[in-house]
Structures are given as structure tokens and as C-alpha cells.
C-alpha positions, 0 to 999 in steps of 0.5 A: 499499499502506498503511504505519503512517506512514499511520495513526499521529499520529507519523508513522512505520513500515513498509508493511502486508502486510494491511490490513483495515476491517471493518464489521460485529462478526463481521467484526473477528472472522473478520478476527482469526481469520483472522489467528491461524489461519495464525500471522500477526503481528496488530495491531488499530489504533485511531486511531494514537496510542500506537504506535511501529512500526518502519519495516521493512515488516510482514508480518501483518495489521492490523485497524482497526474501522470500526465507530462506532456509539453506543447509549444502552442504558437510562435517558434523556438527558432533564433530568427525570431528573437524577443518574441512571445512563445506559448508554451502548455505542459500538462499539470502532471509535468515535473517543474524542473523537467519543464524549465530545462526543456524551456531553457532548451528551446532557447525561451526566458522565464522561468530560469531562476526557479530551476530545481524546485521540487514540485509540478507544473500543476502545483506551481501555480496554486503556490506561486512558486518563486525564487532568486528574482522570479515568480511564476505568476510573471509568466503564466498566461492561463490556467486550465482547471477542473471546477469542482463546485461547477462541475466543469472544465474552465479556463482562469486569466492571469487577471483571475488568478489573484497572484500574491507571495505563496499565494493564488486563488487556488490556494486561497480556496482551501483556506478560511485564515492563514493555516487554517483549513477551509470547510468546503475544498481541503486539502485540494483546491475548488480548482484542480489544475489540469494544465497551464499555458505560460507566456515566454520570450524568445531569448538566450538570455535572462535577467539576473534579478537576484543578489545571491545569484548575482554573485555566483554569477560575477556580475550585477543585478539587473545583468543579463546571461545566458539562461543556461548559466542562469539556471546552472547557478542557481541549481549550484546555488540550491544544493549549497543550501541543501534546498534540492530535493534528494534525487535518488528518491526516483529509484523508489518504486512510488517516484519512478517514471515521474521525471526525466530520466536524464536529468534524474541521472545528472541530478544524482550525478551532481549530487554525488560529486558534492560529497553527498553519497547515498541519503542526505538528510538536508534533503529530506525536507518540505523546502522552505517551512515557514513564509516570509511575514508580511507585516504592517508598518508598525509591525516592522517598526517593532523589529530590530533595526538589522531585520531585513526589510523589503517593501510588500503589499497586505492582504488588503492592499496597504503597504507593508513590509516583509521581512525574513523568517530565516532570520527571525528564525535564526536570531530567535536562537534556533540555529541551523542543525538545531534539535529538540535534543540530540537524539530526535529524529527532526532537526533544522538543516545544517545549511539552511534555517529555514528548512525541518528535515527528516534526519532519519526515521522521523515521523510527522508528529517529530516535524510538527514539535519542531515547528511548534518549538520554533513558531513559539520561540520567534513569537516569544522573541518578536510577537511574530507567528510564523505562518507554515508554507506547505500544505499540512494535512491532519495536523494543526500548526497554526 
């Protein structure tokens, strides 16, 4: 029997009553409708990277879209059309990094900074993934969805998706308040992603939009570099911070065939060259576990002078200030490698304070206990309650 521990990057979670992998668009819709019509809990899963699931059995249906096609819809990838917008459609089950690699290979600009993020194309728009100066929102043209409420296929344009920091209209349908599941649609949004159309630009170069990335490339922020060079630098920076998934997971039966074999081989080779041979606990995480808080101007003024501050927009559209969750965690006394006790199987990554990791043999309660200790400590130090970034199923981490 398949479990969430088999399917997630952090390697925890209980057994699944029904696990389906539809290979057609109609099959995905039928699987979702079948669960909904029977009143069964439904979890549509991508790469399993942004989830923390209780170890108790999941008495519902888990659907993983097995469709992974990528198609250029218009324009052309030929070098003669440099600068032209090209629309590319990818099915929801396509591995995200496979998609980025494919686009860079076609000479398209717009997603290269998002290299190495675990997950699928479908999940990318739910979460509005972002890193190193790019967000997926900047390149999305439209999203084809199955509307679970209206029982119909629809197209959501970019202006209907309400993209924000790690947020979209899709994700918002799952919550009635931060980290508080909605009554009707959780842990799967009202709108199940079927495919995504991206508007990318025909260019072999991209903008270096982040300081750490610029330093790695030896250029200034705002300079243009080859998209392949940007992708390579992003992968190296992420690897140095332990923010890549463990490539060895794709050899496991539950994950085999979900990522392009050539890229699996390259990732395993790179992982081994980096001194990681076998299990790397730093890569067994949900990715960034806490979202960077967006504060009111008054709240931000109460932070220490050296706390990071970035312009942001509050949910009610007022000007706000974003600060760094990693900074708050570290300055509240939870440093890289922190464990509640020496024999705990869960701990912070030894490379990045924002990653809660399974150091070997951890269960969901071990990860949740560590998360609560950090939340309580940061709140005591700074009056800010950190909100989990992953979808938390079967546990309360408010």
C-alpha cells in the first residue's frame, strides 16, 4: 500500500486508502469527481515537496496526474524570432524542473531562475512558486482547471488567479484564514489544475534578478546572462543550501518515471560530486517551511534595526513590509542544525534555517513538534507567529 512517506520529499505520512495515477485528462476529472461524489477526502498531489501529512492512515483518495506533455502553442523556437513571445502549454503532472530544462533548451526566457524547485507544473501555480528574482506568476498566461463546485472545465486567465506572495486564487480556496483549512475544499483546491499555458520570451539570455545569484555569476543585479548559465548557477546555489530534493528518491518504486531519466541521472551525479553519497538528511524536507511574514509598517518598526525589510503589499492592499523568516528563526536562537534534543530524528537543516528536515526515522509528530517550538520561540522573541508554507494535513500548526 502506497503511503505519503513514499510520495513526499520529507518522507513522512500515513498509508493511503486509494491512490490513483490517471494518464488522461478525462481520467483526472473522473478520479476527482469520483472522490467528491462519494464524499471522500481528496488530495491531488504533485511532487510531494510542499506537504506535511499526519502518519495516521488517510481514508480518502490521492490523485497524482501522470500526464507530462509539453507543447509549444504558437510562435517558434527558432533563433530568428529573438524577443518574440512564445506560448508553451504543460500538463499538470509535468515535473517542474523538467519543464524549466525544456524551456531553457528551446531558448526561452522566463523560468530559468526557478530551476531546481521540486514539484509539478500544476502545483507551481497553486503556490505561486518563486526564487532568485522570479515568480511563476510573471510568466503564466492561463490555467486550465476542473472546477469542483461547478463540475466543469474552465480557463482562468492571469488576472483571475489573484497571484500574491506564495498565494493564488487556487490556494486561497483551501483556507479560511492563514493555516486554517476551509470547510469545503481542503486539502485540494476548488480548482484542480489540468494544464498551464506560459507566455515566455524567445531569448537565450535572461535577467539576473537576485543578489546571491549575481554574486555566484560574477555580475551585477539586472545584468543579462545566458539562461543556461543562470539555470546552472541557481542549481549550484540551491545545492549549497540543501534546497534541492534528494535525486535518489526517483529510484524508489512510488516515484519511478515521474521525472525525466536524463535529468535524474544528472542530478544524482551532481549530488555525488557534491560529497553526498546516499542519504542526505538536508534534502529530506518540505522546502522552505515558513513563509516570510508580511507586516504592517507599525509591526515592522518594532523589529530590531538589522532585521531585513522589503517593500510588500498586505492582503488588504495597504503598503506592508516583508521580513525574513530565516532571519527571525536564527535570531530567536534556532540556528542551523538545531534539534529539540540530541536524539531527536527531526531538526533544522545544517545548511539553511528555513528547512525542517527528517534526519532519519522521523514521523509527522516529530516534524510538527519542531515546528511548534520554533513558532513559539519566534513569537516570544518578536511577537510574530510564523505561518507554515506547506499544506499541513491532519495536524494543526497555526
